[in-house]
C-alpha positions in Angstrom: -146.8 -74.0 -185.1 -148.1 -74.3 -188.6 -146.7 -71.4 -190.7 -148.1 -70.0 -194.0 -145.5 -68.4 -196.3 -146.5 -66.4 -199.3 -143.7 -66.1 -201.8 -142.4 -69.3 -200.4 -140.6 -70.4 -203.4 -138.6 -67.1 -203.6 -135.3 -66.1 -202.2 -136.3 -65.2 -198.8 -139.3 -67.3 -198.4 -137.8 -70.6 -199.4 -134.9 -69.9 -197.0 -137.6 -69.5 -194.3 -139.5 -72.4 -195.0 -136.1 -74.7 -194.6 -135.3 -72.6 -191.4 -138.8 -73.3 -190.0 -138.7 -77.2 -191.1 -135.5 -77.8 -189.3 -137.6 -77.6 -186.1 -139.6 -80.7 -185.9 -142.7 -79.2 -184.1 -143.1 -76.9 -187.1 -145.4 -77.3 -190.2 -145.1 -75.2 -193.4 -147.5 -74.2 -196.2 -145.9 -72.3 -198.9 -148.1 -70.4 -201.4 -146.5 -69.0 -204.6 -147.6 -68.1 -208.1 -144.1 -69.0 -209.4 -143.8 -65.7 -211.5 -140.4 -65.3 -209.8 -140.0 -68.1 -207.4 -138.3 -71.4 -208.3 -139.3 -75.0 -207.5 -135.7 -75.8 -207.3 -135.6 -73.7 -204.3 -138.0 -76.0 -202.4 -136.2 -79.2 -203.4 -135.5 -80.2 -199.8 -138.7 -79.0 -198.4 -140.8 -81.1 -200.8 -139.2 -84.3 -199.4 -140.4 -83.3 -196.1 -144.0 -84.8 -194.8 -144.6 -81.3 -192.8 -144.5 -79.3 -195.9 -147.2 -78.4 -198.4 -146.8 -76.5 -201.7 -149.9 -74.6 -203.0 -149.6 -72.8 -206.4 -151.7 -69.8 -206.2 -151.8 -65.9 -206.6 -152.2 -63.4 -203.7 -154.9 -61.5 -206.0 -157.0 -64.6 -206.0 -158.8 -63.9 -202.6 -160.7 -67.1 -202.5 -158.1 -69.4 -203.1 -155.8 -67.5 -200.6 -158.5 -67.8 -197.8 -159.0 -71.5 -198.7 -155.3 -72.4 -198.5 -154.7 -70.5 -195.2 -157.1 -72.6 -193.3 -155.7 -74.3 -190.2 -152.5 -72.1 -190.0 -151.3 -70.2 -186.9 -149.0 -67.7 -188.4 -148.4 -65.9 -191.7 -145.2 -64.7 -193.3 -146.0 -62.5 -196.1 -142.8 -62.3 -198.3 -144.5 -62.3 -201.8 -144.1 -58.9 -203.8 -142.8 -57.2 -206.9 -139.2 -56.4 -205.9 -138.4 -54.9 -209.2 -137.4 -51.4 -207.5 -135.7 -50.1 -210.8 -138.2 -50.7 -213.3 -141.2 -49.1 -211.0 -141.9 -46.2 -213.3 -142.3 -48.2 -216.2 -145.2 -50.2 -214.5 -146.5 -48.5 -211.4 -149.6 -50.6 -211.4 -147.6 -53.7 -210.6 -146.4 -52.3 -207.1 -150.0 -51.4 -206.2 -151.3 -54.7 -207.1 -148.4 -57.1 -206.2 -147.6 -55.3 -203.0 -150.4 -53.2 -201.5 -153.5 -55.0 -202.8 -152.2 -58.3 -202.2 -151.2 -57.5 -198.7 -154.8 -56.4 -198.2 -156.2 -59.8 -199.4 -153.6 -61.6 -197.3 -154.9 -59.6 -194.2 -158.5 -60.3 -195.3 -157.7 -64.2 -195.8 -156.1 -64.1 -192.2 -159.2 -62.5 -190.8 -161.5 -64.9 -192.5 -159.4 -67.9 -191.0 -159.2 -66.2 -187.5 -155.2 -66.0 -187.9 -153.9 -63.0 -185.7 -150.1 -62.9 -186.1 -148.2 -61.9 -189.3 -144.6 -61.2 -190.3 -144.3 -58.8 -193.2 -141.1 -57.9 -195.4 -140.9 -54.2 -195.7 -137.9 -52.3 -196.7 -135.5 -49.7 -195.7 -136.6 -47.9 -198.9 -139.5 -46.6 -196.8 -137.1 -44.1 -195.2 -136.4 -42.4 -198.6 -133.2 -40.4 -198.8 -133.1 -40.3 -194.9 -131.8 -37.5 -193.1 -130.6 -39.6 -190.1 -127.9 -42.0 -190.5 -127.7 -44.7 -189.4 -131.5 -44.6 -189.9 -133.8 -45.7 -186.5 -137.3 -47.1 -186.8 -138.7 -43.8 -185.6 -136.7 -41.7 -188.1 -138.9 -39.0 -189.6 -140.4 -40.2 -193.1 -139.3 -37.7 -196.1 -141.0 -38.0 -199.4 -141.1 -41.2 -200.9 -138.6 -41.7 -203.6 -139.6 -45.0 -205.2 -143.1 -46.6 -206.1 -141.7 -49.8 -204.5 -140.9 -48.0 -201.2 -144.3 -46.1 -201.3 -146.5 -49.5 -201.9 -144.5 -50.9 -198.9 -145.2 -48.1 -196.8 -149.0 -48.4 -197.6 -148.8 -52.1 -196.6 -147.2 -51.3 -193.2 -150.2 -48.6 -193.0 -152.8 -51.5 -193.6 -150.8 -53.9 -191.1 -151.0 -51.3 -188.3 -154.8 -50.7 -189.0 -155.7 -54.4 -188.9 -153.6 -54.9 -185.6 -155.7 -51.9 -184.2 -159.0 -52.7 -185.6 -159.0 -56.6 -185.6 -156.6 -57.3 -182.8 -153.7 -58.5 -184.9 -150.1 -58.8 -183.8 -147.9 -57.6 -186.8 -144.0 -57.7 -187.1 -142.8 -55.3 -189.8 -139.3 -56.0 -191.1 -137.4 -53.3 -192.8 -134.7 -54.9 -194.6 -131.3 -53.8 -196.1 -130.8 -55.6 -199.3 -130.5 -59.5 -198.6 -127.8 -61.4 -199.9 -126.8 -65.2 -200.0 -128.0 -68.7 -201.4 -131.0 -68.4 -203.9 -130.5 -64.8 -204.3 -131.8 -64.0 -207.9 -131.9 -60.2 -208.2 -129.8 -57.2 -207.3 -126.5 -56.0 -208.5 -124.3 -58.9 -207.1 -126.5 -61.0 -209.5 -126.3 -58.5 -212.4 -122.4 -58.2 -212.0 -121.9 -62.0 -211.9 -124.1 -62.4 -214.9 -122.2 -59.7 -216.8 -118.7 -60.9 -215.7 -119.6 -64.5 -216.6 -120.6 -63.3 -220.1 -117.5 -61.0 -220.6 -114.8 -60.9 -217.7 -113.0 -58.1 -219.5 -115.4 -55.3 -218.5 -118.1 -54.2 -216.5 -120.7 -51.6 -216.9 -122.1 -50.0 -213.6 -125.0 -47.7 -213.2 -124.5 -44.9 -211.0 -120.8 -43.5 -210.1 -120.0 -46.8 -208.0 -119.9 -44.7 -204.8 -123.5 -45.4 -203.7 -123.2 -46.6 -200.2 -125.4 -49.7 -199.1 -125.7 -52.1 -196.3 -126.4 -55.7 -196.8 -127.4 -58.6 -194.7 -126.7 -62.3 -195.4 -129.8 -64.3 -195.6 -129.4 -66.9 -193.1 -128.6 -64.2 -190.5 -131.8 -62.6 -191.7 -133.7 -65.6 -191.0 -132.5 -65.9 -187.4 -133.2 -62.0 -186.8 -137.0 -62.6 -187.9 -137.3 -65.7 -185.6 -135.7 -63.7 -182.7 -138.2 -61.0 -183.2 -141.3 -63.1 -183.5 -140.3 -65.0 -180.5 -139.4 -62.3 -178.1 -141.3 -58.9 -179.2 -144.8 -58.7 -178.0 -146.0 -55.3 -178.9 -149.3 -55.0 -181.0 -147.2 -53.5 -183.9 -143.4 -54.4 -183.9 -141.3 -52.6 -186.5 -137.7 -53.7 -186.7 -134.8 -52.7 -188.9 -132.8 -55.7 -190.0 -129.1 -55.3 -191.3 -125.5 -55.3 -190.3 -123.6 -52.4 -188.4 -121.6 -51.7 -191.6 -122.0 -50.5 -195.0 -120.0 -50.6 -198.4 -119.6 -48.9 -201.6 -120.7 -50.5 -204.9 -117.0 -50.3 -205.9 -116.1 -52.4 -202.8 -118.6 -55.3 -203.9 -117.2 -55.1 -207.5 -113.7 -55.6 -205.9 -114.9 -58.6 -203.7 -116.8 -60.1 -206.8 -113.8 -59.7 -209.3 -111.5 -61.1 -206.8 -113.7 -64.1 -206.2 -114.0 -64.8 -210.0 -110.4 -64.1 -210.5 -111.0 -61.3 -213.0 -109.8 -57.8 -213.5 -112.5 -56.0 -215.7 -112.5 -52.5 -216.9 -115.0 -50.5 -215.1 -117.3 -48.1 -216.9 -119.9 -45.7 -215.3 -123.2 -44.1 -216.3 -125.1 -41.6 -214.5 -124.4 -39.5 -211.3 -124.7 -40.8 -207.7 -128.1 -42.7 -208.6 -128.2 -45.6 -210.7 -132.0 -45.3 -211.4 -134.8 -43.3 -210.3 -135.5 -44.1 -206.6 -132.1 -45.3 -206.2 -131.0 -43.9 -202.5 -127.3 -43.3 -202.8 -127.1 -44.1 -199.2 -128.8 -46.8 -197.1 -127.4 -47.7 -193.6 -130.1 -48.7 -190.9 -129.7 -48.5 -187.3 -130.0 -52.1 -185.8 -129.8 -51.4 -182.2 -133.5 -52.4 -181.7 -133.2 -55.9 -182.9 -129.8 -56.3 -181.3 -131.2 -55.6 -178.0 -133.2 -58.9 -178.3 -129.9 -60.6 -178.5 -129.4 -61.2 -182.3 -126.4 -60.0 -184.0 -125.2 -61.0 -187.5 -122.5 -63.7 -188.1 -121.5 -62.8 -191.6 -120.0 -59.5 -192.7 -121.1 -57.8 -195.8 -118.1 -59.0 -197.7 -118.7 -62.6 -196.5 -122.2 -62.4 -197.8 -121.3 -61.1 -201.1 -118.6 -64.0 -201.5 -121.1 -66.7 -200.5 -123.6 -65.1 -203.0 -121.0 -65.2 -205.8 -120.3 -68.8 -204.8 -123.7 -69.9 -205.1 -124.3 -68.1 -208.4 -121.3 -69.6 -210.0 -122.4 -73.1 -208.6 -125.8 -72.8 -209.8 -125.4 -71.0 -213.3 -129.0 -72.2 -214.2 -130.3 -69.3 -211.9 -128.8 -66.9 -214.7 -130.8 -68.6 -217.4 -134.0 -69.0 -215.3 -134.1 -65.1 -215.2 -134.1 -64.7 -219.0 
């Protein structure tokens, strides 16, 4: 099987590239514009003769079509994932998420590729009224431009499945943690505590409740779904069967770093516009296929901290 991965030099994409290459029958083509992806994340993959790296942008329709030739399956992981700053540049979510997804689908159609795995988000549920939130929960008003753009992508995927006989796999993630993680509150807290271990400034009241999933567990969940689910449109929540408060993660991070910072808070129950104060997804559907996570949220946070402290260059790479 020859896989094409957009955003393949990023956090999730590079982990998937390595996971696929661990199976000798697979070939992998990574397509990335390196706006946030890192070549360092592909260090092992680049040594593999079954791996190809193409530098390109999903807004370059012709290059995307040319690069996808000969592939069997597409993982579309490239996106603008900057949820917090969405209101400062709303056009970025439209272009990098929705229009880019349209271009990927058209490139697939040009190359007669029928199967795609897409990284959506639990944010599409907005401030859900059903907790834990199942895949068939009623959709409330969208609360972030990021979530709205991802939901638009889901609509395109479903329409292509119906109109062009595609088979699509839509993964609604909680926040993913682990090796190569480069954005989110664990990254931000580690960077702040690295610079000043005596104090930590927290957006929100610290009581926001969120679920998280370790990246290697995420990879196994995705592969379990694409190898076992056979509907035309397959929608799966991916997460753990637990959640934590932001204050819990602060405690785990501080303990692993051996620091005891003074905590200060700003704002109420939301850290920013569109920040959902409670995200907890129902994952019975993916578990019914035989998958279950191996790492707890706490273990995922600790593994992330250990990776970041062992790779301090990641902090500078984000500047």
